KESE-598741 format. One record per residue (C-alpha): residue number from 1; residue in one letter; x, y, z. Coordinates in pm, 1 decimal, padded with zeros to 6 digits, always signed. Each point is the difference from the previous one (the first is absolute). Example, Ala and Ser with C-alpha at 12.3 -4.5 7.8 and 13.67 -1.06 7.14 Angstrom:
+-----+-----+----------+----------+----------+
!   n ! res !     east !    north !       up !
+-----+-----+----------+----------+----------+
!   1 !   A ! +01230.0 ! -00450.0 ! +00780.0 !
!   2 !   S ! +00137.0 ! +00344.0 ! -00066.0 !
+-----+-----+----------+----------+----------+
END
This chain:
+-----+-----+----------+----------+----------+
!   n ! res !     east !    north !       up !
+-----+-----+----------+----------+----------+
!   1 !   M ! +04885.3 ! -02651.1 ! +06196.3 !
!   2 !   V ! +00074.0 ! -00226.1 ! +00304.1 !
!   3 !   D ! +00074.1 ! -00353.0 ! +00000.2 !
!   4 !   G ! +00071.2 ! -00341.1 ! +00128.1 !
!   5 !   P ! +00049.1 ! -00024.7 ! +00412.6 !
!   6 !   L ! -00004.5 ! +00393.8 ! +00024.4 !
!   7 !   R ! -00352.2 ! -00073.9 ! -00142.6 !
!   8 !   R ! -00147.1 ! -00266.7 ! +00212.5 !
!   9 !   D ! +00154.9 ! +00229.5 ! +00323.2 !
!  10 !   L ! -00157.9 ! +00313.6 ! -00088.0 !
!  11 !   S ! -00369.7 ! -00244.9 ! -00057.8 !
!  12 !   R ! +00068.0 ! -00135.3 ! +00347.1 !
!  13 !   E ! +00064.4 ! +00330.7 ! +00160.9 !
!  14 !   L ! -00304.4 ! +00162.4 ! -00177.4 !
!  15 !   A ! -00205.2 ! -00277.0 ! +00076.8 !
!  16 !   A ! +00006.1 ! +00025.6 ! +00374.2 !
!  17 !   P ! -00153.5 ! +00398.1 ! +00003.9 !
!  18 !   L ! -00329.0 ! -00096.2 ! -00273.1 !
!  19 !   A ! -00080.8 ! -00338.1 ! +00240.8 !
!  20 !   G ! -00014.5 ! +00216.5 ! +00273.3 !
!  21 !   A ! -00181.0 ! +00276.3 ! -00157.6 !
!  22 !   V ! -00302.0 ! -00259.7 ! -00071.5 !
!  23 !   F ! +00019.4 ! -00143.5 ! +00290.2 !
!  24 !   F ! -00056.1 ! +00276.7 ! +00199.8 !
!  25 !   W ! -00254.8 ! +00171.5 ! -00328.5 !
!  26 !   A ! -00228.1 ! -00366.2 ! +00129.7 !
!  27 !   A ! +00039.4 ! +00031.3 ! +00384.0 !
!  28 !   R ! -00131.0 ! +00377.3 ! -00009.5 !
!  29 !   G ! -00335.2 ! -00100.5 ! -00139.6 !
!  30 !   G ! +00104.1 ! -00109.7 ! -00374.4 !
!  31 !   A ! -00052.0 ! -00375.0 ! -00180.0 !
!  32 !   P ! +00127.8 ! -00310.8 ! +00204.2 !
!  33 !   A ! +00336.5 ! +00013.6 ! -00036.0 !
!  34 !   T ! +00036.1 ! -00371.9 ! -00176.7 !
!  35 !   K ! -00192.1 ! +00112.6 ! -00298.9 !
!  36 !   Y ! +00291.5 ! +00275.9 ! -00130.1 !
!  37 !   L ! +00308.6 ! -00176.6 ! +00134.5 !
!  38 !   P ! -00058.2 ! -00374.3 ! +00171.2 !
!  39 !   T ! +00140.6 ! -00045.1 ! +00281.8 !
!  40 !   K ! +00300.0 ! -00233.8 ! -00122.4 !
!  41 !   H ! +00106.9 ! +00253.5 ! -00244.1 !
!  42 !   L ! +00077.0 ! +00282.3 ! +00225.9 !
!  43 !   P ! +00406.4 ! +00003.5 ! +00071.4 !
!  44 !   T ! +00009.5 ! +00038.9 ! +00410.4 !
!  45 !   K ! +00371.9 ! -00013.1 ! -00000.5 !
!  46 !   H ! -00041.5 ! +00340.3 ! -00177.8 !
!  47 !   L ! -00264.0 ! +00091.8 ! +00206.0 !
!  48 !   P ! +00045.1 ! +00247.2 ! +00340.2 !
!  49 !   T ! -00121.7 ! -00107.5 ! +00310.0 !
!  50 !   K ! -00175.1 ! +00280.6 ! +00058.2 !
!  51 !   H ! -00183.4 ! -00093.2 ! -00274.4 !
!  52 !   L ! -00117.1 ! -00319.9 ! +00070.4 !
!  53 !   P ! -00267.9 ! -00019.8 ! +00330.4 !
!  54 !   T ! -00025.1 ! -00356.0 ! +00123.1 !
!  55 !   N ! -00328.5 ! +00133.2 ! +00182.9 !
!  56 !   P ! -00180.4 ! +00315.9 ! -00168.9 !
!  57 !   L ! -00209.7 ! +00017.4 ! +00322.1 !
!  58 !   Q ! +00359.1 ! +00080.8 ! +00177.4 !
!  59 !   S ! +00162.7 ! +00241.3 ! -00258.3 !
!  60 !   G ! -00312.7 ! +00172.5 ! -00003.8 !
!  61 !   V ! -00069.3 ! -00046.5 ! -00364.6 !
!  62 !   R ! -00369.9 ! -00096.0 ! -00100.8 !
!  63 !   A ! -00075.7 ! -00346.1 ! +00010.2 !
!  64 !   F ! -00009.5 ! -00151.4 ! -00380.8 !
!  65 !   H ! -00128.1 ! -00313.1 ! -00169.0 !
!  66 !   S ! +00297.1 ! -00265.6 ! -00039.5 !
!  67 !   P ! -00002.6 ! -00354.2 ! -00122.9 !
!  68 !   V ! +00158.1 ! -00070.4 ! +00333.4 !
!  69 !   T ! -00224.2 ! +00097.1 ! +00329.7 !
!  70 !   P ! +00164.6 ! -00024.6 ! +00342.2 !
!  71 !   A ! -00236.3 ! -00179.6 ! +00251.6 !
!  72 !   R ! -00175.5 ! +00211.0 ! +00260.6 !
!  73 !   D ! -00180.1 ! -00054.1 ! +00318.9 !
!  74 !   K ! -00217.2 ! +00378.5 ! -00091.8 !
!  75 !   P ! -00342.5 ! -00025.4 ! -00117.4 !
!  76 !   R ! -00080.1 ! +00027.1 ! -00353.8 !
!  77 !   E ! -00259.4 ! +00143.9 ! -00254.8 !
!  78 !   T ! -00033.0 ! -00067.8 ! -00378.2 !
!  79 !   S ! -00112.3 ! +00286.6 ! -00218.5 !
!  80 !   R ! -00181.9 ! -00089.6 ! -00298.6 !
!  81 !   S ! +00238.4 ! -00000.4 ! -00233.3 !
!  82 !   G ! +00180.6 ! -00277.9 ! +00225.9 !
!  83 !   T ! +00253.6 ! +00160.7 ! +00137.0 !
!  84 !   T ! +00082.3 ! -00083.2 ! +00347.6 !
!  85 !   L ! -00015.8 ! +00307.9 ! +00268.1 !
!  86 !   Q ! +00172.3 ! +00088.7 ! +00329.0 !
!  87 !   K ! -00248.7 ! +00121.3 ! +00259.6 !
!  88 !   P ! +00124.1 ! +00342.2 ! +00154.0 !
!  89 !   L ! +00190.8 ! -00105.2 ! +00350.2 !
!  90 !   T ! -00230.5 ! +00288.4 ! +00217.6 !
!  91 !   P ! +00021.0 ! -00078.4 ! +00352.6 !
!  92 !   P ! -00334.4 ! -00063.2 ! +00165.6 !
!  93 !   S ! -00151.1 ! +00307.0 ! +00166.6 !
!  94 !   P ! -00110.1 ! -00027.3 ! +00402.9 !
!  95 !   A ! -00265.4 ! -00128.2 ! +00126.1 !
!  96 !   L ! -00219.8 ! +00176.8 ! +00214.9 !
!  97 !   P ! -00038.9 ! -00186.8 ! +00359.4 !
!  98 !   P ! -00366.3 ! -00101.9 ! -00001.0 !
!  99 !   D ! -00033.1 ! +00159.8 ! +00353.7 !
! 100 !   E ! +00191.7 ! +00356.9 ! -00047.3 !
! 101 !   P ! -00266.6 ! +00150.3 ! -00271.9 !
! 102 !   W ! +00112.4 ! +00377.6 ! +00129.5 !
! 103 !   R ! +00354.6 ! -00063.8 ! -00212.6 !
! 104 !   K ! -00128.7 ! +00006.4 ! -00322.6 !
! 105 !   S ! +00100.4 ! +00357.1 ! -00225.6 !
! 106 !   Q ! -00327.7 ! +00148.3 ! +00088.9 !
! 107 !   P ! -00216.1 ! -00151.0 ! +00301.5 !
! 108 !   A ! -00356.6 ! +00056.1 ! -00047.0 !
! 109 !   L ! -00104.8 ! +00231.6 ! +00350.5 !
! 110 !   A ! -00319.0 ! +00031.7 ! +00231.0 !
! 111 !   F ! +00004.9 ! +00322.3 ! +00249.0 !
! 112 !   V ! -00201.8 ! -00036.7 ! +00324.5 !
! 113 !   A ! +00039.6 ! +00265.2 ! +00245.0 !
! 114 !   S ! -00108.9 ! +00058.7 ! +00313.9 !
! 115 !   S ! -00239.5 ! +00326.6 ! +00096.5 !
! 116 !   A ! +00243.3 ! +00217.9 ! +00168.0 !
! 117 !   P ! +00057.0 ! +00343.4 ! -00255.1 !
! 118 !   D ! +00342.1 ! -00090.5 ! -00057.8 !
! 119 !   A ! -00044.1 ! -00354.7 ! -00128.4 !
! 120 !   E ! -00296.3 ! +00113.8 ! -00212.3 !
! 121 !   L ! +00202.1 ! +00300.7 ! -00165.7 !
! 122 !   A ! +00287.9 ! -00287.6 ! -00083.9 !
! 123 !   L ! -00290.4 ! -00248.0 ! -00125.2 !
! 124 !   Q ! -00099.2 ! +00276.8 ! -00264.9 !
! 125 !   R ! +00365.3 ! +00095.6 ! -00133.7 !
! 126 !   L ! +00108.4 ! -00340.7 ! -00027.6 !
! 127 !   R ! -00290.7 ! -00130.8 ! -00195.8 !
! 128 !   R ! +00007.4 ! +00317.2 ! -00207.1 !
! 129 !   F ! +00389.3 ! -00061.4 ! -00028.7 !
! 130 !   Y ! -00009.7 ! -00422.0 ! -00033.4 !
! 131 !   G ! -00328.2 ! -00060.1 ! -00141.2 !
! 132 !   E ! -00188.8 ! -00276.8 ! +00204.6 !
! 133 !   C ! -00226.1 ! -00357.5 ! -00070.8 !
! 134 !   E ! -00175.3 ! -00214.2 ! +00189.2 !
! 135 !   P ! +00121.4 ! -00159.4 ! +00322.4 !
! 136 !   E ! -00076.5 ! -00320.1 ! -00144.6 !
! 137 !   H ! +00213.9 ! +00098.9 ! -00304.8 !
! 138 !   A ! +00280.9 ! +00131.7 ! +00156.9 !
! 139 !   D ! +00364.9 ! -00164.5 ! +00088.5 !
! 140 !   V ! +00045.0 ! +00197.3 ! +00310.7 !
! 141 !   I ! -00307.9 ! +00191.7 ! +00224.6 !
! 142 !   V ! +00223.7 ! +00413.0 ! +00094.7 !
! 143 !   A ! -00146.3 ! +00037.1 ! +00347.3 !
! 144 !   L ! +00039.2 ! +00391.6 ! +00138.1 !
! 145 !   G ! -00075.4 ! +00045.9 ! +00360.5 !
! 146 !   G ! +00126.6 ! -00151.7 ! +00318.4 !
! 147 !   D ! +00079.8 ! -00289.8 ! +00174.0 !
! 148 !   G ! -00398.7 ! -00015.2 ! +00072.8 !
! 149 !   M ! -00068.2 ! +00001.4 ! -00382.2 !
! 150 !   M ! +00242.9 ! -00226.9 ! -00054.9 !
! 151 !   L ! -00101.0 ! -00269.8 ! +00205.3 !
! 152 !   Q ! -00390.2 ! +00083.1 ! -00196.5 !
! 153 !   T ! +00155.8 ! -00030.6 ! -00300.9 !
! 154 !   L ! +00187.9 ! -00372.3 ! +00099.4 !
! 155 !   H ! -00338.8 ! -00088.9 ! +00133.0 !
! 156 !   R ! -00228.2 ! +00094.1 ! -00302.8 !
! 157 !   F ! +00252.7 ! -00136.8 ! -00248.0 !
! 158 !   L ! +00037.2 ! -00370.4 ! +00193.6 !
! 159 !   G ! +00000.7 ! -00314.1 ! -00207.3 !
! 160 !   T ! +00072.5 ! +00212.2 ! -00347.0 !
! 161 !   G ! +00359.8 ! -00004.2 ! -00020.4 !
! 162 !   K ! +00072.5 ! +00357.4 ! -00016.4 !
! 163 !   P ! +00298.6 ! +00121.7 ! +00121.9 !
! 164 !   I ! -00045.7 ! +00331.2 ! +00223.2 !
! 165 !   Y ! +00219.4 ! +00281.5 ! -00085.7 !
! 166 !   G ! -00095.9 ! +00310.4 ! +00275.6 !
! 167 !   M ! +00162.0 ! +00311.5 ! -00020.8 !
! 168 !   N ! -00081.0 ! +00270.5 ! +00312.5 !
! 169 !   R ! -00259.8 ! +00197.6 ! -00001.6 !
! 170 !   G ! -00097.5 ! -00014.0 ! +00385.0 !
! 171 !   S ! +00192.9 ! +00054.5 ! +00347.9 !
! 172 !   V ! +00202.5 ! -00295.5 ! +00106.4 !
! 173 !   G ! +00048.5 ! -00204.3 ! -00309.5 !
! 174 !   F ! +00229.5 ! -00305.7 ! +00128.8 !
! 175 !   L ! -00156.5 ! -00217.9 ! -00271.4 !
! 176 !   M ! +00014.4 ! +00255.9 ! -00263.4 !
! 177 !   N ! +00258.3 ! +00109.9 ! -00265.5 !
! 178 !   E ! +00137.6 ! +00405.0 ! -00008.5 !
! 179 !   F ! -00278.3 ! +00187.9 ! -00201.2 !
! 180 !   R ! +00132.6 ! +00127.2 ! -00374.1 !
! 181 !   E ! -00170.2 ! +00045.6 ! -00290.1 !
! 182 !   D ! +00289.2 ! -00047.3 ! -00271.6 !
! 183 !   D ! +00147.2 ! -00327.2 ! -00112.8 !
! 184 !   L ! -00295.6 ! -00184.4 ! +00189.0 !
! 185 !   L ! +00075.9 ! -00307.2 ! -00288.9 !
! 186 !   E ! +00365.4 ! +00014.7 ! +00031.3 !
! 187 !   R ! -00043.5 ! -00035.7 ! +00396.8 !
! 188 !   I ! -00265.3 ! -00300.5 ! -00022.8 !
! 189 !   R ! +00202.4 ! -00181.3 ! -00229.4 !
! 190 !   A ! +00276.4 ! +00044.5 ! +00208.4 !
! 191 !   A ! -00186.6 ! -00074.3 ! +00329.2 !
! 192 !   I ! +00036.8 ! -00298.1 ! +00208.5 !
! 193 !   R ! -00191.1 ! -00210.7 ! +00192.4 !
! 194 !   S ! -00167.7 ! -00074.9 ! +00347.8 !
! 195 !   I ! -00213.0 ! -00314.4 ! +00025.5 !
! 196 !   V ! -00245.7 ! -00022.0 ! +00277.6 !
! 197 !   H ! -00266.3 ! -00234.8 ! +00147.4 !
! 198 !   P ! -00269.6 ! +00115.7 ! +00185.6 !
! 199 !   L ! -00155.3 ! -00139.7 ! +00283.3 !
! 200 !   N ! -00344.1 ! -00190.9 ! +00049.2 !
! 201 !   M ! -00234.7 ! +00094.8 ! +00320.8 !
! 202 !   L ! -00299.3 ! -00210.7 ! +00058.1 !
! 203 !   V ! -00197.4 ! +00154.8 ! +00275.9 !
! 204 !   T ! -00308.2 ! -00133.4 ! +00210.8 !
! 205 !   D ! -00222.4 ! +00293.2 ! +00148.0 !
! 206 !   G ! -00188.4 ! -00019.8 ! +00309.3 !
! 207 !   Q ! -00295.2 ! -00083.0 ! -00226.4 !
! 208 !   G ! +00139.4 ! -00325.3 ! -00157.0 !
! 209 !   A ! +00079.1 ! +00156.7 ! -00342.5 !
! 210 !   K ! +00335.3 ! -00040.0 ! -00207.1 !
! 211 !   T ! +00137.2 ! +00251.1 ! -00113.4 !
! 212 !   R ! +00325.7 ! -00000.8 ! -00251.1 !
! 213 !   A ! +00272.1 ! +00239.0 ! -00089.4 !
! 214 !   R ! +00373.8 ! +00042.9 ! -00109.8 !
! 215 !   A ! +00280.1 ! +00247.5 ! +00106.1 !
! 216 !   F ! +00305.1 ! +00067.8 ! -00121.3 !
! 217 !   N ! +00145.3 ! +00223.6 ! +00310.8 !
! 218 !   E ! -00138.3 ! -00190.4 ! +00240.9 !
! 219 !   V ! -00319.6 ! -00135.1 ! +00239.8 !
! 220 !   S ! -00065.2 ! +00212.1 ! +00303.3 !
! 221 !   L ! -00213.5 ! -00099.3 ! +00276.1 !
! 222 !   L ! -00138.9 ! +00365.4 ! +00248.9 !
! 223 !   R ! -00219.3 ! +00005.3 ! +00266.3 !
! 224 !   Q ! -00306.7 ! +00199.8 ! -00071.3 !
! 225 !   T ! -00015.8 ! +00135.0 ! +00365.7 !
! 226 !   H ! +00178.2 ! +00165.0 ! +00279.7 !
! 227 !   Q ! +00072.6 ! -00363.1 ! +00148.4 !
! 228 !   A ! +00254.2 ! -00202.7 ! -00130.5 !
! 229 !   A ! -00034.9 ! -00285.8 ! -00240.4 !
! 230 !   K ! +00101.5 ! -00385.3 ! +00145.3 !
! 231 !   L ! +00131.4 ! -00200.5 ! -00270.0 !
! 232 !   E ! +00143.3 ! -00382.4 ! -00025.6 !
! 233 !   I ! +00257.8 ! -00058.2 ! -00263.5 !
! 234 !   T ! -00006.1 ! -00361.8 ! -00170.5 !
! 235 !   V ! +00271.0 ! -00087.7 ! -00323.1 !
! 236 !   D ! -00112.5 ! -00257.3 ! -00183.1 !
! 237 !   D ! -00237.9 ! -00144.3 ! +00235.8 !
! 238 !   T ! +00219.1 ! +00047.9 ! +00321.9 !
! 239 !   V ! -00051.5 ! +00190.9 ! +00274.2 !
! 240 !   R ! +00304.2 ! +00244.8 ! +00016.8 !
! 241 !   L ! -00137.4 ! +00307.4 ! +00232.9 !
! 242 !   P ! -00288.2 ! -00096.9 ! +00198.0 !
! 243 !   E ! -00085.3 ! +00364.4 ! +00066.4 !
! 244 !   L ! +00126.1 ! +00308.1 ! -00090.1 !
! 245 !   I ! -00169.7 ! +00358.5 ! +00150.7 !
! 246 !   A ! +00109.1 ! +00265.9 ! -00227.3 !
! 247 !   D ! -00140.5 ! +00306.4 ! -00197.1 !
! 248 !   G ! +00006.2 ! -00269.8 ! -00305.5 !
! 249 !   L ! +00216.8 ! -00190.0 ! -00238.3 !
! 250 !   L ! +00150.2 ! -00061.1 ! -00344.7 !
! 251 !   L ! +00095.4 ! -00218.9 ! -00237.7 !
! 252 !   A ! +00246.4 ! +00182.5 ! -00289.2 !
! 253 !   T ! +00120.0 ! -00107.1 ! -00325.6 !
! 254 !   P ! +00364.3 ! +00088.9 ! -00114.2 !
! 255 !   T ! -00167.3 ! +00257.1 ! -00166.7 !
! 256 !   G ! -00133.7 ! +00163.8 ! +00264.4 !
! 257 !   S ! +00241.1 ! -00009.9 ! +00317.7 !
! 258 !   T ! +00083.0 ! +00281.8 ! -00100.7 !
! 259 !   A ! -00334.6 ! +00189.8 ! +00071.4 !
! 260 !   Y ! -00236.8 ! -00079.7 ! +00306.2 !
! 261 !   N ! +00244.6 ! -00251.0 ! +00071.3 !
! 262 !   L ! +00263.7 ! +00225.0 ! +00036.8 !
! 263 !   S ! -00225.5 ! +00261.2 ! +00160.9 !
! 264 !   A ! -00034.1 ! -00303.9 ! +00290.7 !
! 265 !   N ! +00327.8 ! -00043.9 ! +00110.3 !
! 266 !   G ! +00012.7 ! -00314.4 ! -00278.2 !
! 267 !   P ! +00323.9 ! -00115.7 ! -00202.8 !
! 268 !   I ! +00048.0 ! +00090.4 ! -00340.2 !
! 269 !   L ! +00002.2 ! -00306.5 ! -00221.0 !
! 270 !   P ! +00206.6 ! -00047.1 ! -00329.8 !
! 271 !   L ! -00226.7 ! -00021.0 ! -00288.6 !
! 272 !   S ! +00144.9 ! -00330.7 ! -00108.8 !
! 273 !   A ! -00003.0 ! -00143.8 ! +00348.9 !
! 274 !   P ! -00275.6 ! -00274.5 ! +00032.6 !
! 275 !   L ! -00113.3 ! +00137.9 ! +00310.5 !
! 276 !   M ! -00304.7 ! +00185.5 ! +00138.3 !
! 277 !   A ! -00007.3 ! +00239.6 ! +00325.1 !
! 278 !   L ! -00253.1 ! -00067.5 ! +00317.1 !
! 279 !   T ! +00015.8 ! +00309.0 ! +00158.7 !
! 280 !   P ! -00235.1 ! +00105.8 ! +00304.5 !
! 281 !   I ! -00092.4 ! +00328.5 ! +00024.0 !
! 282 !   S ! +00023.2 ! +00172.1 ! +00352.1 !
! 283 !   A ! +00062.0 ! -00309.1 ! +00170.4 !
! 284 !   F ! -00104.7 ! -00029.4 ! +00405.2 !
! 285 !   R ! +00023.2 ! -00329.8 ! +00069.9 !
! 286 !   P ! +00237.6 ! -00175.4 ! -00045.2 !
! 287 !   R ! +00193.4 ! +00289.4 ! +00049.0 !
! 288 !   R ! +00323.3 ! -00098.0 ! -00148.2 !
! 289 !   W ! -00152.0 ! -00186.6 ! -00328.4 !
! 290 !   R ! +00125.1 ! +00202.8 ! -00298.4 !
! 291 !   G ! -00145.8 ! -00256.1 ! -00254.4 !
! 292 !   A ! +00149.1 ! -00251.3 ! -00262.0 !
! 293 !   L ! +00144.1 ! -00088.7 ! -00303.9 !
! 294 !   L ! -00216.6 ! -00265.0 ! -00208.4 !
! 295 !   P ! +00056.3 ! -00182.9 ! -00295.9 !
! 296 !   D ! -00244.2 ! +00105.3 ! -00300.9 !
! 297 !   R ! -00079.7 ! -00356.4 ! -00009.3 !
! 298 !   V ! -00198.8 ! -00020.3 ! +00350.2 !
! 299 !   R ! -00373.2 ! +00063.8 ! +00039.6 !
! 300 !   V ! -00054.4 ! +00246.4 ! +00316.4 !
! 301 !   G ! -00312.0 ! -00013.8 ! +00172.8 !
! 302 !   L ! -00154.7 ! +00274.9 ! +00255.7 !
! 303 !   R ! -00285.0 ! -00024.6 ! +00200.5 !
! 304 !   V ! -00164.1 ! +00277.3 ! +00201.7 !
! 305 !   L ! -00085.9 ! -00079.9 ! +00390.2 !
! 306 !   E ! -00255.6 ! +00159.5 ! +00192.5 !
! 307 !   A ! -00096.1 ! +00157.4 ! -00375.6 !
! 308 !   D ! -00311.0 ! +00126.9 ! +00145.2 !
! 309 !   K ! +00162.6 ! +00236.8 ! +00246.5 !
! 310 !   R ! +00317.3 ! +00061.4 ! -00153.5 !
! 311 !   P ! -00149.7 ! -00000.8 ! -00420.1 !
! 312 !   V ! +00322.1 ! +00010.3 ! -00272.4 !
! 313 !   S ! -00038.3 ! +00098.6 ! -00347.0 !
! 314 !   A ! +00228.0 ! -00175.3 ! -00252.2 !
! 315 !   V ! +00143.7 ! +00216.8 ! -00283.4 !
! 316 !   A ! +00172.1 ! -00133.7 ! -00319.1 !
! 317 !   D ! +00141.2 ! +00290.5 ! -00200.0 !
! 318 !   H ! -00285.2 ! +00231.2 ! -00040.4 !
! 319 !   V ! -00255.8 ! -00246.3 ! +00088.1 !
! 320 !   E ! -00130.5 ! -00039.2 ! +00311.1 !
! 321 !   I ! -00263.1 ! -00232.0 ! +00173.7 !
! 322 !   R ! -00145.0 ! +00083.1 ! +00362.1 !
! 323 !   D ! -00070.5 ! -00227.1 ! +00287.5 !
! 324 !   A ! +00234.9 ! -00248.9 ! -00118.0 !
! 325 !   R ! +00050.6 ! -00343.0 ! +00224.6 !
! 326 !   A ! +00254.4 ! -00202.3 ! -00239.7 !
! 327 !   I ! +00243.8 ! +00037.3 ! -00214.7 !
! 328 !   E ! +00206.1 ! -00206.1 ! -00249.8 !
! 329 !   I ! +00239.4 ! +00157.4 ! -00171.8 !
! 330 !   E ! +00245.1 ! -00165.1 ! -00268.7 !
! 331 !   M ! +00231.9 ! +00135.0 ! -00284.3 !
! 332 !   D ! -00150.8 ! -00036.2 ! -00365.3 !
! 333 !   H ! +00318.7 ! -00153.8 ! -00187.2 !
! 334 !   G ! -00251.9 ! -00097.8 ! -00263.8 !
! 335 !   V ! -00045.2 ! +00383.0 ! -00052.5 !
! 336 !   T ! +00290.0 ! +00211.6 ! -00158.7 !
! 337 !   L ! +00002.0 ! +00362.7 ! -00045.4 !
! 338 !   V ! +00299.0 ! +00261.9 ! -00149.3 !
! 339 !   M ! +00119.9 ! +00333.1 ! +00082.1 !
! 340 !   L ! +00242.7 ! +00174.4 ! -00265.7 !
! 341 !   H ! +00224.0 ! +00225.5 ! +00165.8 !
! 342 !   D ! +00328.6 ! +00205.1 ! -00164.5 !
! 343 !   P ! +00308.6 ! -00154.9 ! +00087.7 !
! 344 !   G ! +00182.6 ! +00059.6 ! +00296.1 !
! 345 !   H ! -00354.4 ! +00084.1 ! +00132.5 !
! 346 !   G ! -00144.7 ! -00334.8 ! +00062.5 !
! 347 !   L ! -00150.3 ! -00132.5 ! +00329.3 !
! 348 !   D ! +00223.6 ! -00186.7 ! +00057.5 !
! 349 !   E ! +00264.5 ! +00300.2 ! +00032.0 !
! 350 !   R ! -00279.6 ! +00244.3 ! +00156.7 !
! 351 !   I ! -00048.8 ! -00293.1 ! +00277.5 !
! 352 !   L ! +00393.7 ! -00036.8 ! +00067.1 !
! 353 !   R ! +00103.0 ! +00396.4 ! +00045.4 !
! 354 !   E ! -00383.9 ! -00000.2 ! +00225.8 !
! 355 !   Q ! +00192.3 ! -00193.7 ! +00250.5 !
! 356 !   F ! +00299.6 ! +00284.0 ! +00023.2 !
! 357 !   D ! -00214.9 ! +00331.5 ! -00012.6 !
! 358 !   A ! +00037.6 ! +00123.5 ! +00331.7 !
+-----+-----+----------+----------+----------+
END
């Protein structure tokens, strides 16, 4: 039998592990520790430091009810029993930008194709593999064909806000991506966008009728007979060239600067350049005039001289007006279209490469 000071020492030694066991039993879901062993009775000076977590959230111990609740700034909610619960700390999910619907995990696709046999075959296979929705409900329009098909698709979905992802099933395909059947959704989600604005053309013909049309590549004036055209050029109502004798003239956007404009020895414009290229076609007089680079905010006016003797047609992409007499052209910055291209093959990169090709 133990008696005296030795008994008191043993009681003190046994109290420490007992108190720690009760404390951790309560901390792991048992009853509140204060109900069975009030805090003031805990012999804390004999408890190891690791048994006293000052902040249960930091130590990995589940939160428990305590007489003293530390102040927190985090949102709280109360259960039916009145216990204050801590809301889980979950990072907010990144919001999808409203103007980039193609980055969804499963973007809805609508397919369109030219009448070329390769394009028609690709259309059937892609529809069977990826499914299809109506264009008005699609996140992305997938165009199959060549550059002509891309221009038709841009015109067709003008004003809808639908991004266009083209794959080449035509001849040149400068505006298109490489055709591949596999990984289409992944390619679209990773695509970079190119922003284009159309040209607005207003034509007055020989009967006085006015016709409006839009062009994403260029507006061109072409002689209709064996005789060269005579044109007067104004920029913002100021006459800049009283008379140009040539086979024609064109005004190109940066997107169209690598098309007909380049064939006529016009300059290549970077996609982000706020410029338009005014380029003569086979100029006879002035013989040394090679065209001009114009800010894309100006209005260009063209008047056909000796129109009865030298008739001219005005063409905006694929829309042609015969016997044009007066033409006004300006870029419409209020209309924006988005073309999607694979990383490393965007329009900016292609336009840059075009300038160094032999």
